[in-house]
Kinemage of the C-alpha trace (Angstrom):
@kinemage 1
@onewidth
@group {chain A} dominant
@subgroup {mainchain}
@vectorlist {calphas} color= white
{ca met a 1} P -1.538 23.898 0.906
{ca leu a 2} L -3.572 24.346 4.074
{ca arg a 3} L -2.164 23.672 7.542
{ca thr a 4} L -3.684 21.974 10.541
{ca val a 5} L -5.660 24.137 12.946
{ca ser a 6} L -5.168 22.743 16.492
{ca ala a 7} L -5.797 18.976 16.456
{ca gln a 8} L -8.083 19.119 13.437
{ca ala a 9} L -6.839 17.391 10.296
{ca ile a 10} L -7.564 19.126 7.000
{ca val a 11} L -8.481 17.001 4.012
{ca leu a 12} L -8.047 19.029 0.843
{ca ile a 13} L -9.703 17.885 -2.371
{ca ile a 14} L -9.103 19.695 -5.654
{ca gly a 15} L -11.158 18.839 -8.721
{ca ala a 16} L -12.792 20.494 -11.707
{ca pro a 17} L -16.090 20.338 -13.567
{ca val a 18} L -16.054 17.960 -16.525
{ca gly a 19} L -17.797 18.235 -19.865
{ca ala a 20} L -20.332 15.608 -20.837
{ca cys a 21} L -22.165 14.756 -24.009
{ca gly a 22} L -24.346 17.519 -25.399
{ca gly a 23} L -22.291 20.297 -23.836
{ca glu a 24} L -23.497 19.515 -20.313
{ca val a 25} L -21.040 20.263 -17.509
{ca lys a 26} L -21.007 17.999 -14.470
{ca asp a 27} L -19.502 18.895 -11.118
{ca thr a 28} L -18.832 15.280 -10.170
{ca trp a 29} L -15.702 15.904 -8.084
{ca arg a 30} L -17.502 18.492 -5.950
{ca glu a 31} L -20.317 15.983 -5.371
{ca met a 32} L -17.819 13.243 -4.488
{ca ala a 33} L -15.988 15.619 -2.126
{ca ala a 34} L -19.275 16.323 -0.325
{ca trp a 35} L -19.906 12.582 -0.035
{ca ala a 36} L -16.345 12.032 1.245
{ca ser a 37} L -16.821 14.809 3.790
{ca asp a 38} L -19.963 13.111 5.094
{ca gln a 39} L -18.182 9.741 5.351
{ca leu a 40} L -15.153 11.203 7.111
{ca thr a 41} L -17.264 13.231 9.538
{ca arg a 42} L -19.167 10.085 10.485
{ca arg a 43} L -15.881 8.323 11.269
{ca phe a 44} L -13.773 11.100 12.758
{ca gly a 45} L -16.260 13.750 13.867
{ca glu a 46} L -14.950 17.296 14.189
{ca ala a 47} L -11.343 16.072 14.192
{ca val a 48} L -11.481 16.258 10.385
{ca tyr a 49} L -12.331 19.190 8.136
{ca val a 50} L -12.806 18.617 4.388
{ca lys a 51} L -12.272 21.518 1.995
{ca tyr a 52} L -13.025 21.284 -1.739
{ca tyr a 53} L -11.586 23.606 -4.358
{ca asp a 54} L -12.427 23.804 -8.016
{ca leu a 55} L -9.168 24.095 -9.965
{ca leu a 56} L -10.395 27.382 -11.440
{ca asp a 57} L -11.266 28.942 -8.056
{ca pro a 58} L -9.095 32.026 -7.500
{ca thr a 59} L -8.337 30.780 -3.979
{ca cys a 60} L -7.340 27.268 -5.088
{ca pro a 61} L -3.953 26.308 -3.623
{ca ser a 62} L -1.147 25.656 -6.083
{ca leu a 63} L -0.729 22.073 -7.214
{ca pro a 64} L 2.452 20.029 -7.321
{ca thr a 65} L 3.835 19.815 -10.862
{ca tyr a 66} L 2.988 16.101 -11.136
{ca ala a 67} L -0.603 16.487 -9.900
{ca arg a 68} L -3.613 15.046 -11.646
{ca leu a 69} L -7.210 15.626 -10.656
{ca pro a 70} L -8.703 14.921 -8.286
{ca leu a 71} L -5.909 15.698 -5.886
{ca val a 72} L -6.435 14.617 -2.267
{ca ala a 73} L -4.123 15.806 0.511
{ca val a 74} L -4.221 15.432 4.289
{ca asn a 75} L -2.516 18.240 6.196
{ca gly a 76} L -0.667 19.205 3.024
{ca glu a 77} L 0.628 15.713 2.219
{ca val a 78} L -0.677 14.242 -1.041
{ca val a 79} L -2.682 11.056 -0.494
{ca ser a 80} L -3.737 10.573 -4.120
{ca ser a 81} L -3.452 12.303 -7.457
{ca gly a 82} L -5.738 11.212 -10.273
{ca gly a 83} L -8.096 8.292 -10.293
{ca lys a 84} L -10.731 8.356 -7.591
{ca ile a 85} L -11.288 9.792 -4.137
{ca ser a 86} L -10.461 6.813 -1.921
{ca ile a 87} L -12.053 6.943 1.509
{ca pro a 88} L -9.961 3.962 2.731
{ca ala a 89} L -6.728 5.738 1.689
{ca ile a 90} L -7.823 8.911 3.484
{ca his a 91} L -8.785 6.894 6.594
{ca glu a 92} L -5.375 5.235 6.571
{ca arg a 93} L -3.562 8.562 6.361
{ca leu a 94} L -5.711 10.128 9.082
{ca glu a 95} L -5.052 7.220 11.413
{ca ala a 96} L -1.326 7.354 10.594
{ca ile a 97} L -1.203 10.960 11.840
{ca gly a 98} L -3.026 10.031 15.026
{ca gln a 99} L -6.667 10.813 14.280
{ca arg a 100} L -9.005 8.419 16.055
{ca arg a 101} L -12.337 7.175 14.817
{ca thr a 102} L -15.293 8.462 16.793
{ca gly a 103} L -18.114 6.858 14.818
{ca ser a 104} L -18.994 3.669 12.988
């Protein structure tokens, strides 16, 4: 997993495109990661960096054996595995490691 650079917290989100009816492929987790990044930047400013990986990206970090998608980690510590990307859970973890809110 990625490590913290100076005082910046790194939020890592790993997802994958999903198939839909009619053979369509949706990149929903990437879209949700972009939305999460916007929300977190509004709250924490530059103190937080969000990085999204598609599971099939060659540079995707290895996953814990129990992991389900989407996987969300803050500074290498898993916040959630499977289900949804929870902004409140990410906020809680960021505040627990000392990140302070800068925005609304």
